[in-house]
C-alpha distance (Angstrom), angle and dihedral (degrees) to the residues before:
residue distance angle dihedral
M1 . . .
T2 3.79 . .
T3 3.78 117.6 .
N4 3.78 128.3 -144.4
Q5 3.79 88.9 -113.0
D6 3.79 92.3 63.7
R7 3.78 101.9 58.7
W8 3.79 91.7 155.8
A9 3.81 92.9 59.3
R10 3.79 90.9 46.4
W11 3.79 91.0 52.6
V12 3.82 95.5 45.3
L13 3.80 96.1 44.3
Q14 3.80 101.8 34.8
R15 3.78 118.0 7.8
R16 3.78 107.3 37.2
D17 3.80 92.0 88.6
A18 3.83 97.6 25.4
G19 3.81 89.1 -127.7
D20 3.80 91.3 -67.5
V21 3.81 110.9 138.6
R22 3.81 92.8 -157.3
V23 3.80 91.8 52.8
R24 3.81 89.8 47.5
Q25 3.82 92.6 50.4
R26 3.79 93.8 45.4
G27 3.80 90.9 48.1
A28 3.80 92.4 47.2
S29 3.81 91.3 51.7
Q30 3.78 92.2 49.8
M31 3.80 93.4 45.2
A32 3.83 90.9 49.8
V33 3.80 89.0 60.9
Y34 3.82 91.9 49.8
R35 3.82 91.5 44.8
A36 3.80 92.2 52.9
G37 3.79 90.3 49.4
V38 3.80 92.8 51.0
L39 3.80 93.0 49.0
D40 3.82 92.8 44.0
R41 3.80 92.1 51.5
A42 3.80 91.4 46.2
A43 3.82 87.9 54.6
V44 3.81 91.4 -137.3
T45 3.80 109.9 -170.9
D46 3.78 142.2 171.9
G47 3.80 113.6 -56.2
D48 3.82 96.2 17.6
V49 3.78 125.5 135.1
L50 3.80 111.0 -136.1
L51 3.81 125.0 -163.7
D52 3.80 111.2 -151.9
V53 3.82 104.1 -160.6
G54 3.79 112.9 -161.2
T55 3.79 90.1 11.1
G56 3.81 96.4 178.3
D57 3.80 105.6 176.5
G58 3.81 92.4 -8.2
L59 3.81 99.1 -98.7
I60 3.81 93.6 151.6
G61 3.80 98.9 28.5
F62 3.79 98.5 54.6
A63 3.80 92.6 48.1
A64 3.80 89.1 47.4
L65 3.81 90.1 57.6
D66 3.81 88.4 67.5
R67 3.79 90.6 52.6
V68 3.81 98.7 44.3
G69 3.79 90.3 50.3
P70 3.80 127.3 -159.4
G71 3.81 92.5 -44.2
G72 3.80 94.3 53.2
Q73 3.76 135.0 76.0
V74 3.79 139.1 -149.7
I75 3.79 123.4 -148.1
F76 3.79 110.6 -153.5
S77 3.81 109.6 -154.4
D78 3.79 126.6 -177.3
I79 3.79 141.1 143.3
S80 3.81 89.5 -126.6
A81 3.80 116.7 86.2
E82 3.81 88.7 -167.1
L83 3.79 94.2 55.9
L84 3.79 91.2 46.7
A85 3.80 89.8 50.1
E86 3.80 89.4 51.8
C87 3.82 90.7 50.3
R88 3.81 90.3 48.1
R89 3.83 90.6 51.5
R90 3.79 91.1 50.0
A91 3.81 93.0 47.1
D92 3.79 90.3 49.6
A93 3.81 92.9 47.9
D94 3.82 90.4 49.1
G95 3.83 93.1 47.9
L96 3.81 92.2 -115.8
L97 3.79 101.0 112.4
E98 3.81 95.5 108.6
R99 3.82 90.0 60.8
C100 3.81 94.9 49.2
R101 3.78 136.7 77.4
F102 3.79 125.3 -170.2
V103 3.80 122.9 -149.8
Q104 3.79 124.6 -179.0
V105 3.79 109.4 -150.7
G106 3.79 138.5 126.1
A107 3.79 117.3 -102.5
């Protein structure tokens, strides 16, 4: 459950798309293009360790896990404990937890 103190998590997880599926899908499509560009320009490859600063819901970090492969690692970093917990849950559910680290810190 999101607390009042973590407005950022509440916005990312609940309010960003106002509950509108079309807005969510359109936003996800647009963000996928940006995400690919970021990872392409960073030249992320197999075996790399990637630090995702301000990870939010893990948009960059989870896609980077595909690129770093089984020998790589992604460090998810965010000021929000709630967003990091959500990323940890997702990584665990996807069987990726052993390749992830989670660090709560301000950017």
